[in-house]
PyMOL CGO cylinders between C-alpha atoms (Angstrom):
from pymol import cmd
from pymol.cgo import CYLINDER

trace = [
    CYLINDER, 0.00, 0.00, 0.00, 0.96, 3.60, -0.33, 0.3, 1, 1, 1, 1, 1, 1,
    CYLINDER, 0.96, 3.60, -0.33, 0.30, 6.21, 2.31, 0.3, 1, 1, 1, 1, 1, 1,
    CYLINDER, 0.30, 6.21, 2.31, -0.26, 9.64, 0.80, 0.3, 1, 1, 1, 1, 1, 1,
    CYLINDER, -0.26, 9.64, 0.80, 1.82, 12.20, 2.70, 0.3, 1, 1, 1, 1, 1, 1,
    CYLINDER, 1.82, 12.20, 2.70, 0.96, 15.24, 0.61, 0.3, 1, 1, 1, 1, 1, 1,
    CYLINDER, 0.96, 15.24, 0.61, -0.14, 16.00, -2.94, 0.3, 1, 1, 1, 1, 1, 1,
    CYLINDER, -0.14, 16.00, -2.94, 3.06, 14.79, -4.55, 0.3, 1, 1, 1, 1, 1, 1,
    CYLINDER, 3.06, 14.79, -4.55, 4.59, 12.37, -2.11, 0.3, 1, 1, 1, 1, 1, 1,
    CYLINDER, 4.59, 12.37, -2.11, 3.70, 8.75, -1.42, 0.3, 1, 1, 1, 1, 1, 1,
    CYLINDER, 3.70, 8.75, -1.42, 5.26, 6.47, 1.13, 0.3, 1, 1, 1, 1, 1, 1,
    CYLINDER, 5.26, 6.47, 1.13, 5.31, 2.76, 0.40, 0.3, 1, 1, 1, 1, 1, 1,
    CYLINDER, 5.31, 2.76, 0.40, 4.20, 1.00, 3.59, 0.3, 1, 1, 1, 1, 1, 1,
    CYLINDER, 4.20, 1.00, 3.59, 2.88, -2.28, 4.94, 0.3, 1, 1, 1, 1, 1, 1,
    CYLINDER, 2.88, -2.28, 4.94, -0.51, -2.23, 6.64, 0.3, 1, 1, 1, 1, 1, 1,
    CYLINDER, -0.51, -2.23, 6.64, -1.18, -4.94, 9.17, 0.3, 1, 1, 1, 1, 1, 1,
    CYLINDER, -1.18, -4.94, 9.17, -4.77, -5.30, 10.37, 0.3, 1, 1, 1, 1, 1, 1,
    CYLINDER, -4.77, -5.30, 10.37, -5.80, -7.24, 13.43, 0.3, 1, 1, 1, 1, 1, 1,
    CYLINDER, -5.80, -7.24, 13.43, -9.23, -7.38, 14.99, 0.3, 1, 1, 1, 1, 1, 1,
    CYLINDER, -9.23, -7.38, 14.99, -8.30, -4.54, 17.38, 0.3, 1, 1, 1, 1, 1, 1,
    CYLINDER, -8.30, -4.54, 17.38, -5.65, -2.44, 15.64, 0.3, 1, 1, 1, 1, 1, 1,
    CYLINDER, -5.65, -2.44, 15.64, -4.14, -1.23, 12.42, 0.3, 1, 1, 1, 1, 1, 1,
    CYLINDER, -4.14, -1.23, 12.42, -0.35, -1.01, 12.19, 0.3, 1, 1, 1, 1, 1, 1,
    CYLINDER, -0.35, -1.01, 12.19, 1.57, 1.06, 9.66, 0.3, 1, 1, 1, 1, 1, 1,
    CYLINDER, 1.57, 1.06, 9.66, 4.98, -0.50, 9.05, 0.3, 1, 1, 1, 1, 1, 1,
    CYLINDER, 4.98, -0.50, 9.05, 7.82, 0.80, 6.90, 0.3, 1, 1, 1, 1, 1, 1,
    CYLINDER, 7.82, 0.80, 6.90, 9.39, -1.32, 4.17, 0.3, 1, 1, 1, 1, 1, 1,
    CYLINDER, 9.39, -1.32, 4.17, 12.34, -2.12, 6.44, 0.3, 1, 1, 1, 1, 1, 1,
    CYLINDER, 12.34, -2.12, 6.44, 9.85, -3.40, 9.07, 0.3, 1, 1, 1, 1, 1, 1,
    CYLINDER, 9.85, -3.40, 9.07, 9.96, -0.52, 11.52, 0.3, 1, 1, 1, 1, 1, 1,
    CYLINDER, 9.96, -0.52, 11.52, 6.69, 0.40, 13.18, 0.3, 1, 1, 1, 1, 1, 1,
    CYLINDER, 6.69, 0.40, 13.18, 5.56, 3.84, 12.04, 0.3, 1, 1, 1, 1, 1, 1,
    CYLINDER, 5.56, 3.84, 12.04, 2.30, 4.06, 13.97, 0.3, 1, 1, 1, 1, 1, 1,
    CYLINDER, 2.30, 4.06, 13.97, -0.52, 1.94, 15.30, 0.3, 1, 1, 1, 1, 1, 1,
    CYLINDER, -0.52, 1.94, 15.30, -4.18, 2.89, 15.62, 0.3, 1, 1, 1, 1, 1, 1,
    CYLINDER, -4.18, 2.89, 15.62, -6.95, 1.26, 17.58, 0.3, 1, 1, 1, 1, 1, 1,
    CYLINDER, -6.95, 1.26, 17.58, -9.91, 0.29, 15.42, 0.3, 1, 1, 1, 1, 1, 1,
    CYLINDER, -9.91, 0.29, 15.42, -12.17, 1.46, 18.26, 0.3, 1, 1, 1, 1, 1, 1,
    CYLINDER, -12.17, 1.46, 18.26, -11.17, 5.00, 17.25, 0.3, 1, 1, 1, 1, 1, 1,
    CYLINDER, -11.17, 5.00, 17.25, -12.01, 4.45, 13.59, 0.3, 1, 1, 1, 1, 1, 1,
    CYLINDER, -12.01, 4.45, 13.59, -14.85, 6.85, 12.96, 0.3, 1, 1, 1, 1, 1, 1,
    CYLINDER, -14.85, 6.85, 12.96, -15.45, 6.41, 9.23, 0.3, 1, 1, 1, 1, 1, 1,
    CYLINDER, -15.45, 6.41, 9.23, -14.11, 4.88, 6.05, 0.3, 1, 1, 1, 1, 1, 1,
    CYLINDER, -14.11, 4.88, 6.05, -14.46, 6.89, 2.86, 0.3, 1, 1, 1, 1, 1, 1,
    CYLINDER, -14.46, 6.89, 2.86, -14.13, 5.35, -0.59, 0.3, 1, 1, 1, 1, 1, 1,
    CYLINDER, -14.13, 5.35, -0.59, -14.03, 7.18, -3.87, 0.3, 1, 1, 1, 1, 1, 1,
    CYLINDER, -14.03, 7.18, -3.87, -16.20, 5.83, -6.67, 0.3, 1, 1, 1, 1, 1, 1,
    CYLINDER, -16.20, 5.83, -6.67, -14.22, 7.40, -9.48, 0.3, 1, 1, 1, 1, 1, 1,
    CYLINDER, -14.22, 7.40, -9.48, -10.94, 5.89, -8.28, 0.3, 1, 1, 1, 1, 1, 1,
    CYLINDER, -10.94, 5.89, -8.28, -11.06, 2.38, -6.91, 0.3, 1, 1, 1, 1, 1, 1,
    CYLINDER, -11.06, 2.38, -6.91, -7.63, 2.44, -5.32, 0.3, 1, 1, 1, 1, 1, 1,
    CYLINDER, -7.63, 2.44, -5.32, -8.05, 5.16, -2.66, 0.3, 1, 1, 1, 1, 1, 1,
    CYLINDER, -8.05, 5.16, -2.66, -9.32, 4.76, 0.91, 0.3, 1, 1, 1, 1, 1, 1,
    CYLINDER, -9.32, 4.76, 0.91, -9.61, 7.48, 3.52, 0.3, 1, 1, 1, 1, 1, 1,
    CYLINDER, -9.61, 7.48, 3.52, -9.70, 6.39, 7.15, 0.3, 1, 1, 1, 1, 1, 1,
    CYLINDER, -9.70, 6.39, 7.15, -10.90, 8.89, 9.73, 0.3, 1, 1, 1, 1, 1, 1,
    CYLINDER, -10.90, 8.89, 9.73, -9.82, 8.29, 13.31, 0.3, 1, 1, 1, 1, 1, 1,
    CYLINDER, -9.82, 8.29, 13.31, -11.06, 10.20, 16.34, 0.3, 1, 1, 1, 1, 1, 1,
    CYLINDER, -11.06, 10.20, 16.34, -8.08, 10.83, 18.61, 0.3, 1, 1, 1, 1, 1, 1,
    CYLINDER, -8.08, 10.83, 18.61, -8.99, 12.64, 21.83, 0.3, 1, 1, 1, 1, 1, 1,
    CYLINDER, -8.99, 12.64, 21.83, -10.04, 16.11, 20.64, 0.3, 1, 1, 1, 1, 1, 1,
    CYLINDER, -10.04, 16.11, 20.64, -8.70, 15.80, 17.12, 0.3, 1, 1, 1, 1, 1, 1,
    CYLINDER, -8.70, 15.80, 17.12, -9.56, 13.93, 13.93, 0.3, 1, 1, 1, 1, 1, 1,
    CYLINDER, -9.56, 13.93, 13.93, -6.90, 12.19, 11.90, 0.3, 1, 1, 1, 1, 1, 1,
    CYLINDER, -6.90, 12.19, 11.90, -7.33, 11.36, 8.22, 0.3, 1, 1, 1, 1, 1, 1,
    CYLINDER, -7.33, 11.36, 8.22, -5.15, 8.69, 6.68, 0.3, 1, 1, 1, 1, 1, 1,
    CYLINDER, -5.15, 8.69, 6.68, -5.20, 8.37, 2.90, 0.3, 1, 1, 1, 1, 1, 1,
    CYLINDER, -5.20, 8.37, 2.90, -4.16, 5.00, 1.53, 0.3, 1, 1, 1, 1, 1, 1,
    CYLINDER, -4.16, 5.00, 1.53, -3.75, 3.81, -2.02, 0.3, 1, 1, 1, 1, 1, 1,
    CYLINDER, -3.75, 3.81, -2.02, -4.00, 0.11, -2.77, 0.3, 1, 1, 1, 1, 1, 1,
    CYLINDER, -4.00, 0.11, -2.77, -5.02, -2.27, -5.51, 0.3, 1, 1, 1, 1, 1, 1,
    CYLINDER, -5.02, -2.27, -5.51, -6.44, -4.48, -2.73, 0.3, 1, 1, 1, 1, 1, 1,
    CYLINDER, -6.44, -4.48, -2.73, -9.04, -2.01, -1.52, 0.3, 1, 1, 1, 1, 1, 1,
    CYLINDER, -9.04, -2.01, -1.52, -11.92, -4.49, -1.58, 0.3, 1, 1, 1, 1, 1, 1,
    CYLINDER, -11.92, -4.49, -1.58, -10.11, -7.03, 0.61, 0.3, 1, 1, 1, 1, 1, 1,
    CYLINDER, -10.11, -7.03, 0.61, -9.10, -4.29, 3.02, 0.3, 1, 1, 1, 1, 1, 1,
    CYLINDER, -9.10, -4.29, 3.02, -12.66, -3.04, 3.38, 0.3, 1, 1, 1, 1, 1, 1,
    CYLINDER, -12.66, -3.04, 3.38, -14.08, -6.53, 3.83, 0.3, 1, 1, 1, 1, 1, 1,
    CYLINDER, -14.08, -6.53, 3.83, -11.62, -7.27, 6.61, 0.3, 1, 1, 1, 1, 1, 1,
    CYLINDER, -11.62, -7.27, 6.61, -12.47, -3.96, 8.34, 0.3, 1, 1, 1, 1, 1, 1,
    CYLINDER, -12.47, -3.96, 8.34, -16.15, -4.83, 8.12, 0.3, 1, 1, 1, 1, 1, 1,
    CYLINDER, -16.15, -4.83, 8.12, -15.60, -8.25, 9.69, 0.3, 1, 1, 1, 1, 1, 1,
    CYLINDER, -15.60, -8.25, 9.69, -13.40, -7.07, 12.55, 0.3, 1, 1, 1, 1, 1, 1,
]
cmd.load_cgo(trace, "trace")
């Protein structure tokens, strides 16, 4: 998957989903960040582009949007639905 940092920069990452958390891992297997799925507020998909997913997390008093690009969007969404 790719994490979109800004308009012109993508970071190639590994996303590991468990039933409680989502982990963002760098290509050399260092943990970048982990997020509890309890804090996942919404998942936004874009009809015109089937590779983008926006995950909105509620963190204390702030919202965090994570934009991911993946050819495996359907599998990702199904797993999120089941967990």
